[in-house]
C-alpha positions in Angstrom: 0.0 0.0 -0.3 1.5 3.2 -1.0 0.4 6.5 0.7 1.5 9.7 -0.3 0.3 13.1 0.8 -2.4 11.5 2.9 -4.0 9.3 -0.1 -4.0 5.6 -0.4 -2.8 5.2 -4.4 -4.9 2.6 -6.1 -3.0 -0.8 -5.8 -2.9 -2.4 -9.2 -2.4 0.3 -11.7 0.3 1.7 -13.6 2.1 4.6 -11.4 1.6 7.3 -13.8 -2.3 6.6 -13.5 -2.0 5.9 -9.6 -0.7 9.4 -9.0 -3.7 11.1 -10.5 -5.8 9.9 -7.4 -4.0 12.6 -5.8 -6.3 16.0 -5.8 -4.2 18.3 -8.2 -2.1 15.9 -10.4 -3.3 15.4 -13.7 -1.9 12.9 -15.9 0.8 15.4 -17.7 2.0 16.5 -14.3 2.2 12.9 -13.1 4.4 11.8 -16.2 6.6 14.8 -15.6 7.0 13.6 -11.8 7.9 10.0 -12.9 10.6 11.3 -15.3 12.2 13.5 -12.6 12.2 10.4 -10.2 13.4 8.0 -13.0 10.9 5.2 -12.6 9.5 3.4 -15.5 6.1 4.3 -16.1 5.1 0.6 -16.8 5.6 -0.2 -13.0 2.6 -0.8 -10.9 2.1 0.7 -7.8 2.5 -2.8 -5.9 5.8 -3.3 -7.6 7.3 0.1 -6.1 10.3 -0.2 -3.8 10.7 1.7 -0.7 13.4 3.9 -2.1 11.1 4.7 -5.1 8.2 5.6 -2.9 10.4 8.0 -0.8 11.9 9.6 -3.8 8.2 10.0 -5.0 7.2 11.6 -1.6 10.4 13.9 -1.9 9.7 15.1 -5.3 6.1 15.6 -4.5 7.2 18.0 -1.6 9.7 19.9 -3.5 7.3 20.7 -6.5 5.8 24.2 -6.2 2.1 23.1 -6.8 -0.9 23.1 -4.2 -2.1 19.6 -3.8 -4.8 17.6 -1.7 -5.5 19.6 1.4 -4.1 23.2 0.3 -5.9 23.1 -2.9 -9.2 22.0 -1.8 -8.8 24.9 1.0 -7.8 27.3 -1.6 -10.6 26.4 -4.0 -13.2 26.4 -1.0 -11.9 29.9 0.1 -12.4 31.4 -3.2 -16.2 29.9 -3.5 -16.7 31.5 0.0 -15.1 34.9 -1.3 -17.7 34.7 -4.1 -20.6 33.8 -1.8 -19.5 36.7 0.7 -19.4 39.5 -2.0 -22.9 38.4 -3.3 -21.9 38.4 -7.0 -23.6 36.5 -9.7 -21.3 33.6 -9.5 -21.5 33.5 -5.5 -25.3 33.5 -5.9 -25.2 30.6 -8.4 -23.0 28.6 -6.2 -25.6 29.0 -3.3 -28.4 27.8 -5.1 -26.6 25.0 -7.0 -27.0 26.0 -10.4 -24.6 26.3 -13.2 -22.6 29.5 -13.0 -20.9 29.8 -16.6 -23.9 30.9 -18.7 -25.3 27.3 -19.5 -29.1 26.9 -20.2 -31.0 25.6 -17.2 -34.5 25.1 -18.9 -33.9 21.7 -20.2 -30.4 20.3 -19.1 -28.3 21.1 -15.9 -29.4 17.7 -14.5 -26.0 17.1 -13.0 -26.1 20.5 -11.0 -29.8 20.5 -10.3 -30.2 17.1 -9.5 -33.1 14.4 -10.1 -36.1 15.8 -11.5 -38.8 16.9 -9.3 -42.5 16.4 -10.6 -44.9 19.3 -9.8 -48.4 18.2 -9.9 -51.4 20.3 -11.0 -49.3 22.0 -13.8 -52.2 21.3 -16.3 -54.7 23.8 -17.3 
């Protein structure tokens, strides 16, 4: 079990895809990290040695990106600021509606949730 930045990496995945389980690391960043640490990208997470795990941990600490808890806190504070200043985007966040100009009459089911049928609409 490999644990980096408080996240358990998936067991039987290639290391470049397993690193994307960390919030703030995408596939391209994961590939750059693997190149810096000089680990073969075909290696699985189960096959990593202790030295390779330590090297990964050190490279994640020295990289100047916001990852995991810091990134979640940063995004949460940004949304809270938008809510506090009562701007359009903040109000849309508050009411759980799309904020970037998408139509809501027919779509937006992901953001609005399942349909709630209203009775007595027929005239």
